[in-house]
Each structure stands twice: as structure tokens, then as C-alpha cells.
N, C-alpha and C positions, 0 to 999 in steps of 0.2 A: 523812799526818798534817797537820792544819791548822796554821797558824802559831801557835806557842805563845810565851808570854813566857819569859824565862830561868828564872823560878821554876817555871812550869808544866812546862817541859822537864826541870828537875831532879827534879820529882815523878814525871814519866812514866818517867824512866830510872833512878830510884833502885834501889840494891841493898839498901836497908834492909828488914828483915823486917816491921817495924811502922811504918805511916805514918798520921798523923792530919793531915787537911787541913781547917782551919776557915777559911772565907772568906765574904765577904758576897755578897748576891744579885747576879746578873749579872756575876760575876767570872770565869766560865769553868770552874766546877767540873765541869759535865757534859762539856764538851769535854776537860778534863783526864782524867776517868775513861775516856772513850772512847779517847783517845790512849794511855792506860796499857794498856788492854786490847789495842789494836792492837799496841803495842810488845811486849807479852808474847807475842802470837801470832806476830809477825814474828821473834821470837827463840827460837822452837822450843818454847814452853811448850805442853803437851798441853791443847787446848781443853776436854777433858772433866774437867780438874782445876782449872778456873777457874769461880768462882761470882760473879755480880754480883747483889747484892740492891738492889732499888729499893723505894721506899715505896708506889708504886701500880702497878696494871696498866698504866695510861696511860703512866707513866714508863718502864716496861719496854718497852712497844711502841715508844716514841720511841727508846730506846737501840738496840733491834733494827733499827729502820728506818735509823738513822744508821750502823750498822755494816754493814748489808747481809748477804749470805750469808757474809761473812768469819768471823762468830762463830756459825755455825749450831750447833756442838756445845758452845758455852758456855752454861751455865745462866744466864739473865737473867730475873729475875722477882722477886716479893715474897718476903719471908721465910716467910710462911705457905705460899706455893706451893712453896717449896723443901722445907719440912718435909713437906708433903703428898706431894711427889714421892718423898722418901726412904722414907716409910712405904708408899705404894702400890707402889713398885717392889720392895719387899721383901715384898709380899703381905699387908700389914695392911689391915683393913677400917676405914676412917675415915668411912664414909657418915654415921653418926649425928652426928659432930662437924660435918661439912659442912652437913648439913640444918639443924642447930641454930645454925649459924654460930659454933661454939665453936672457932675456929681455934687459940687459945692452948693448947688441950688437946693439940695435936700435940707440944708441947715435953716435957711430962712423959712422954708415951708414948715419945718417942725416948730420953729419959733412961733409961727402963726397958729399952729395947732398943737399946743403943749400936751393935749390930752393923749397924744400917741406915745408919750414917754412912759416907759415901764419903770417900776421901782428897781433900782440897782443898789444892792447892798455892798458889793465890792466891784470896783472898776480897776483893772490892771492894764496899763498902757505901755507898750514897747516902742522904742525909738521916739520918745516924747520930744526930743530936741528938734525933730522935723515936723512937728505939728504947727499949723498956721494959727493965727489969732482966732479965726472963725472956728477952727476945730477945737481949740482949747475952750472957747466959749461954749461950744456944744457939749463937750465932755464934762466940764466942771460946773458951769452955770446953768445949763439947760437940763442935763440929765440929773444933776445934783446927787451923785452917789453918796451913800452914807460913809463909805470908806474908799480911798483911792490910793493906788501905788503907781507912780510914773517912773519909768526906767529909761535911761539914755546915756549918751556920751556926746558932750558938746563938741568934742574934737572930730566927731564923725558927721557933723551936721551937713546935710546936702544943700542947705540954704545960706549958710554962713551969714 
């Protein structure tokens, strides 16, 4: 783990089930999330029960690169990629939605078929301030993770 401030270290090692981290740009939010994930893995959490949601594929790739193979079995990608994964791994054909770029249609489909949802012990969400109401409903109410940490900066919201 890289050097963390006392507040970052408290966030990384917390035993609280629900954590909201709101901080300004360049304050170390990404490093805090990565350190939190490493901490969970180092303390025996099943990597297949950890989901990290990023806002873009580029951010997901950066997270994966920074973590290396340590987090190979952790799902790290966008919210739509996670919804797609849940549906596809349970045999649902979502080709039409993908071709038409109607990714938000994944959420009602999952709501109709809650059996596709896998147990999530820890959900970590980056850029939470840019999540839509449907996305928040999916992540918190439908997935129902045992623990979650959302990270964001309301001053950087693209939806204002």
C-alpha cells in the first residue's frame, strides 16, 4: 500500500458497512479505492465477491493496471459492463441492446430476473456523483451488497 494520510488509512481499514467518500480533485480518491481493495484482498475477502464500478472503460483499465494480477478475480469495470456480465453469464441474449447502445435497458431486465444477481460482499463505486437514479437503484437496491463504498466529487458532476 502506498503512503496514505491518516484519513485515507481510516477509510481503507474501516469496518463500517456503508461508506461515502466525497473529496476534491487530486485528493487521492483513486489511491484510496485501490488501497481499500488491496486491504480487503489481503484480509481474506473472496475476490469473486468484490465489485469495483468505474465510470469509464479507461478508468477500469487504469485500476486494473495499478492493481496488477492481484485483483484478477475482482470485477472491475463500468456499471453497464457489470449488468451485461450478469445477464450474459446467465444465458440472456442482450445483443439487441448492445447493437442499439441501449445499455440502460439491462437494469429493468435484471429487475425482472433477480436470479442473475450474484452475492456481492463489497461494492466500490468511483465517480458516484455521476450515477443516475436507475444506476443507484441497481447498485444499492438490486445488487444489495453487504458493504459498499461510494467515492465522488460533487463539484465534478457532469450532470449538475
